[in-house]
N, C-alpha and C positions, 0 to 999 in steps of 0.2 A: 504494500500500500504506500501511501504518500510519505508517511513519516516513520517508517519502520527502521531506518538507519542503515539499510543495506544498499550497496551499489552506488549511492550518491556521495557527494563530497561533503555533506554537512548535515546537521540535524536542524533543530529549531534555531532561528536567528533571534537573539534577544536585543539587538540594537535597533534604534530608530533609523530608518532610511531617510536621510535629510534631503536628498535631491528632489523628490516629488513635492515635499513640503515647501521648499524654496521656490519651485516653479509655480505652485499655487499662490504663494504670497506675492510673487512678482506680477502675476496676472491680476490679482486683486488690487495691487498698488496702481497698475496702469489703468484699470477701470475707474478707480476713484479719482485719479489725476485727470481723466478725460471728462468725467461727469461733473466734478466740482464747479468748474466755471459756468456751466449751464444753470446751476442752482443759485448763483449769486447775481443774476442779471436784473432782477427786480420783480415787480408784481405781474403775474400772468393774468391777462384779461381776455376772456373769450369774446372775440369780435364777431358780429353777425355776418353771415355769408349771404350773398345775393339780397342785400337789403332793399326792401320796397318802401315806398313812401307811406306814411300813416294816412289814414283818412282825414279829410279836412274837418275840423270841429264845426258842426252845424251852427253853433252859437255865434260864430264870427260874422256870418252873413246877415244876422238879424239887424234891423234898423236901430234897435236899442243897445246893441253891443258897443263897447268902448274900444275904439281902435286908434292908437296914436301912431302916426306915420312920421318918419324922419327921412325924407328923400335925400337931403344934403345937410351938411353941417350948418346949424343955425336955423333951419326951416322945420317947423312943427305943424302938423295937421292933426286935428281931432275929428275923426270921421273924414269928411271932405272939406271941412272948414279950416282955413289957415289961422293959426293962433300964435301969439307971441309966447316966448318961453315963460315969462312971468305970469301969463294968464292960464297956462296949461293946467297947473295944479288945481286952481279954483274951478275951472271948467270941468275937469274930471270929477271933482268932488260934487258939483251940482248934478252931474249925470249919475253918479253913484247913489245920491239920495233918492232918485226915482226908482231904483232897482230894489225891490223888496226881497226877492228870492235870493237866498245866500248862494245857491249853486250858480246863479247868473252873474255874480259879482266878480267878473274876470276882466282884466285889462290886457288887451293885446297890443304888442309893440312891433311895428315893422320898421326896418331901417334899410337904407340904401347901402350899396357896396362901399361908397366913398366916405360914409359917415364914420367918425372916429369912435372907437370903443368907449371912450370916456363919456361922450354925449349920451349913448345908450344907457350906460350905467347910472348916470345922473338922473335920467328919466325914471329908471327902475327904482332908484332910491327915493325919489319924490313920491312915486306911487305907493311905495311901501309905507311912507310916513302917513298916508291916508288910511292905513290899516288894511290894505289889500295884500293878501298872501298869494292869491292866484294871479300870476302874470304869465301870459303866453307870448313867446317870441315867434313871430311869423316868418317863415322862409318859403321861397319858391319850391315847387315840386321838382324833383330830379326828373329830367326828361329820359325816357327809355332809349337806350342805345347811345346816349350822349357820353362823351369822354369827360372825365373829371378835369376841372380847371387846374392848370399848373401854376 
């Protein structure tokens, strides 16, 4: 049989064979060296694939909805009426007094491409001072088949 002691050169081997253990340790070391940089890059966020446009909020097209438009820096429209920056807050406040349903107390803000980010943030801050938490930022729908702007 296998360990009977006859014919072979040895019996039981009581030493640890170090060579396979070193090979395994080197493979593990290489795996950890390759994987570690991928773990330190930051927060992983699952991005949507084939993103489609959300449906338009039906409340924005109501006549009673509050839409602030900023087509250029310094130009402000409330609905279709041009207003001065100083009059914007009190005009929005008057319109909000007419809305009794809490679900309809939303202010939508549209802004042109050339408008500075600071102007939009200033309008958002002024609207928040009126106690409005629901603010909608309005954007154009993405055209099907259109390439993203560079």
